[in-house]
N, C-alpha and C positions, 0 to 999 in steps of 0.2 A: 492444246494440251501438252504439258511437259512429258517427255519420254526418256527412258534410259537408252543407251546405245543398243542394247539387245532388243528392246521394243521397236526401235526405229528400223533395225535390219529385218525383223520379222514382219513389221508393217509393210515394208517394201515387197517382201516375198509373198505376202498375202494380198498384194494389190490394194492396200488400204492406206489411209492417211494416218490412222492411229489404231493401235491394239492395246488393250488393257491387260495388265498382269492378271492371270487367272482365267482369261477367256480362251476358248479353243478356236483355232483358225486353220484353213487349208493353206499350206505353204508350198510354193513352187521351189523345187530343189535344184540347186546349181550343180552340185557334184555328189555322187554316191561312191563311197569307198568300200571295198571289201578285200579280204585276204584269204590265205589258204585254210584257216581254221573255220571261218564262217561263210566263206564263198560257196562251197558245195551245197550246204543245206539251204542257203538263200536261193540258189539257182533251182534247187528241187522244188521249193515252195512256189517260186515264180511259175514253173511249168505246170504244177498241179492247179494253180489258181487261174492262170491266164491261157493255158493250153500248151501242148507239146511243141507247137510250131510258132508260139508267140514271139514277138520281137521286143527287145527292150525299148523304152520310150525314147532314148537318145544315146546311141553308142558312144558319142563324144563326151558324155557326162558321167560315164561309168569308169572308175579307176580301180584296177585289180593289181594289188601289190603283194605277192606271196612273200612272207617274211618270218613266220613263227617257227614252223618245224621244217627247216630247209636242209641243213647240212647234217643229215642223219641217214642211217641205213633202214629206218623204220618203214615197213611196206605200207602201213596205213597213211603215213605222211606223204609218201610218194603217190599213192592213189589220189589223195586230195589235189595234188598238183596236176595230175592227169585230167581230173574233172574240171579244174579251172581252165586248162589249155583247150579242152574240148568246147566248153561254153564260149570262151573268148573267140574261138575260130567260127563257131556257128553264128555268133552275134556280130562278128567283125568288130570286136572291141579294139580300137587302136591304142588304148591305154592299158594294155595288159603287159606286165613287165616280167617275162618268164625267167625262171631259175635256170642256171646253166647256160645262159646266153649273155651277150654283152648288153642286153637290155635290163638285166637284173639290177635292182636299185638297193634293196635292203629294207630297213624298218619303215613301214608305211607312213607313220606320222612325220618323220623327218624327210622322207622322200617326197611327200606331197609339197612341202615347202621348197625343196631343192628344184623340183620340176615345174614350179610356177602354178600349181593348182590353188594355192592359198591367196585369194583376192579379197581385199577389204570390201565389206558390205554384202558379201555373198553368204549363201547357206549351204553347208556341207554336212551330210550325215554319213556315218560309217558304222560298220558292224564290229566296232571295237570301242570299248569304254573310253579309251584315251584319245578318241577323235577330238575331244575338247582342246587338244594341243593347238589346233589351227586357230583358235580364238586369239592367239597372240598377234594375229594380223588384222585385228579390227573386223573380224567376221564372226558368224555364228557357226560353231562346230560342235556336234553332239553325237554320242554313241547311241545306237539303236539295236534292237533285236533282229533276228533273221526274217521274221514275218513282216515287220515294218519295211525292211530293206527290199523284200520281194515286192511289196506293194509299190514302193518307189520305182523299182525296175520296170514295172508295168505301166505306171501312170505319171511318174515324175513329180508326184505330190505326196504330202503327208499331213495328216490331221494332228495338230499339236497344241498343247496348252502353253500359253505364254508364261514364262517363269517370272517370279519376282526377282529383284536383284539385290545382292549384298555388296556393299562397297568397302574395299580394303585399300586404304591410302598409306603409302610409305614415304615419309618425309626424310630429308637429309641425303648426304652423299654416302654411297656404299663404301664401307671400309674394305681393305683388300682381303681380309680373312672371311668376309661374308659373301654368300652366293644366293642365287634365286632359290636353291634347294633349302637353304636355311630359312628363307622367308616363308615358303609354303609349309614347311614342317612346323614353324612357329604358329602359323594360322591353324593348322590341324590340331596342334596341342591345345589351342584356345577354344576352337568350336567343335572339335571331335569329328569322327567319320560320318556323322549324319547331320552335322550342323548347317549344311547348305543344301539339304535334300530338295531336289527339283528347283533349285534357284540358279540364277546366273551369278557367278562370282566375278565381279569387276575389279580390276587392279588399276590403281592410279597413284600419282605422286612423283616427286622429283627422282626418288631412287629407282622407280620402275622405268621411267623414260630415259634414265642414264644407261639402262641395260642393253646389251646387244640382243638381236632377235632370238638367238638360240637360248639365251638365258630367260627371255620372256616366255619362250615355249615350255621351259621347265615349270614355270608358274602355272600356266593354263593347263598343261598336261595333267597336273595333279588335282585339278578342281574336282574331278570325279571321286577322289579319295575322301572328300568331305560330303559326297552325295550330290555334288553340283551337276546341273544339267549341262552347263557350259562355263568355261572360263573366258574372259574377254579383256583385251587391252585396246584402247583406241589407237588407230594407226597414226603414226607421226612421220616425220621425214626419214627416220631410220628404217621404219617399216616400208615406206614407199620406195626408198632406194633399193631395198632388198627385192621387193616385188618387181620393180621396173627392170632390174638386171636379169630377171628370169621369165618375164611374161610381157607380151604386147597387148594383152586383153584389157578392156576397159573395166574400171571398178569405181566404187563410190565410197567416199569417206563419211563416217557418222561419228558423232560425239554425243554423250549424254547431255541433256539440258541441265543448267545449273540448279533448277528447282525440281528436277525429276524425283519421283517417290522411290524410296528404298525400303526393303524389308528391315535392314539394319546397316549400321556403319561401324567400321573398325579403323583405328588410326595407330600407326607405329612410327617411332623414330629409329631409323636403322642404326644410328650411332650408339644406341643403348642395347642393341641385340647382340647375341653371341652365337657361335657355331653350335648347332644342335644335331641330335640324332633322333630317329624313331626307334625305340627299343622293340624287341620281339613282344607280341606278334601282331602289332597293329600300327598303321601309319600315324595314328594320333597319340601314341605312347611316347610323348616327347620328353627328352632330358637334355640338358646342356652337355656338350662333350666333356667339359671339365668335371661334371658330377659323376660321369661313368668312366673317366680316364683310367687306363690301366687294365680294363677288362680284356682278357686274352681273346684273340681271334685266330682262326685257322685259314681264312681266305679273305682276299680283298677283290671286289668285282667292280670294274669301272666300265659301264656300258648301258645299253637300252635306249628307248626313245627319250627317256628322262635324263640319262647321264652318259650317252655315247656320242654326243655332238662335238664338233671341233673345239668349241669354247671349253667344254668339259675337260678335254684332253690337254688343252693349253694350261688349264688350272692344275691338273695332275702333274704335268711335266715341270711346272714351276717348283713343285715340292720334291719330285723324284730325282731331278737332275743332280748327278754327283753322289747319289745314295744307292744302296742295294735294298731290295725288299727282303723281308725275313719270313714271309708266308707266300703261298701260291697267290699270284696276282694276275687276274685276267683282264686284258684290255680288249673290249669288244666294240668296234666302231659300229655306229647305227647304220651307216650306208656305205656303199662302194666308194662314193665320192669322199666321205670322211676318211675311209681307209687309205685312199690315194693321198689325201691331204696330210696324213700322218708322215708320209715320206718326204713331202716338199715343204711343209710349214716348219719354220725354225723357231726354237726358243733358245736365246743366248748362244746363237751360232751353231746349234745342233738340231737335226731333224727330230721331231717328236718320236718317230719310230725308233731312232737310235737311242734316244734318252730312255725309252721304255725297255728296249732290249738290253742296254747296258745295266739297267737297274734290276734285270732278272725277271721281267714280266713276260707273260705269254700273250701274244697278239692273235686274236681269233678272227675268223671270217665274219663279215657284217651280217647280222641277223638279230632276232629277238633273243636267241640262245637261252641262257639259264633264267632269264627274267620270268618266263612262264613255265619253269620246270622242264617240260618237254620229255622226249624219249630218253632212254637210259644213256645214249651216247652223246647227249647234248653237252657242248662245251661249258664248263663252269658250274655245272649242276651240283647242288649241295648234297652231301651224304650225311648219314646219321652222325650226330654230335658235332657237325661243323658249326662254327660261329663265324658268320660272314658279315663284313661291312660292305655295303653295296650302294651304288648310286641309282638303283632301280626305284620303282614307285610303290611296291607292295611288299609286305613282309609277313603275310598270313602264313600259318603252318602249311608247309608243302609248296609254297609259292615258287621257290627256286629248286624244288626237288624233294628232298626228304622232309617229312613232317616232324622229324626229330632234330632238325637243324634250327639254329636261331639266326635271324637276319636283322642287322641294324641298318636302317636307311640313313644315308649321310651324303654330304656334298662330295664332289671329286677331290676337294682339298683335304677333307677329313679322311676319305678312303685312302688317299695316297700317303698321308702322314701315318695312318694306322698300319699300312702295308709295310712301311719301313721298320716300325718298332715292334710289330706283331701284337699290338694291343691298341685299343681305342685311344686315339691321341688328338688333342686339339691342334689344328693346323697352325695356330699362332706360335707353337713351339718351333716351327720350321720357317716362318715367314719373317 
């Protein structure tokens, strides 16, 4: 029987030869991820259900990466970190990356990749909707609630319905003004925020496989913005090289069968696409940058799991070098490693950090920061009447702070170009 890549991975996890879309199966979980927002309630439910002295099913398979409300004076945020610390110590979790230590990594979805937890053919669940980011590595990654996570903590298994798959094929060579962010915003404009509800969003085509891993992660990251259960790209030599440089663990490569059944298929030629934004207040409220060009902004924000990776900053530097920003511009590296890379990675003979500082940007400490609003002292948080162009993944009212701010989602190229002019600007004007 022909299967999609998602079906094949779930078949393996269910110890089956075949699973059909729509059927429910017990899955053996390879990695469970949690962080400072959802970790404490997950641990509470685990103890309520399995007993105060219960042990997690496999301490080596639990990854705890605090990242959301980190650099803040907020006492509730600090309390959450204390609870993570306590549980990690009790359970002897070797993959707890504590804040305030040299083990701290930064945003969980990017850190998972950097630390070698993303392995092709495996199953990863996380208490964060953007866990689908990991699907860029030819694996199954999906966000779950705290109760499901607590069940995995106790058993290592989860009862799940196998999703149907939707195929998105991108033909042609990527023009220099186009990014993965433009591709996923294009899709969202076409299918809307519920167009892939409980489906696997599979990405394919010449343009996709020409992308570096971090750009592929941007695509799979935002599958959830269309309601997708997971986003997935088959692992190729680029993915394998990335994985092998970070992990010695075995993995298995899967690909969709040519005659696999899909819920639906979409095909694009990247040479005909333009830079786009998602206008307030929804990720599917798509417009070409040209059509909204000139809209005044008060802030530019380049960061998050979606837009705070090294490739994102390389793109931003390409535009910002030799220019000054005319609005507050926050550069927020996703991880400690990315922050270090800003100091040593060069563009046109200058470090990225130097380019950003010379342009007048503010470089923040690595965390989720304003992407999730956060406490009042969060870096980059929007205030009433702010109009922000942002490389983050959501622009619902209040998502970055104030409910009265407007957020335009955009690529790092568009966010950088707009930071210079103080209004929404097509990056082609600078390239």
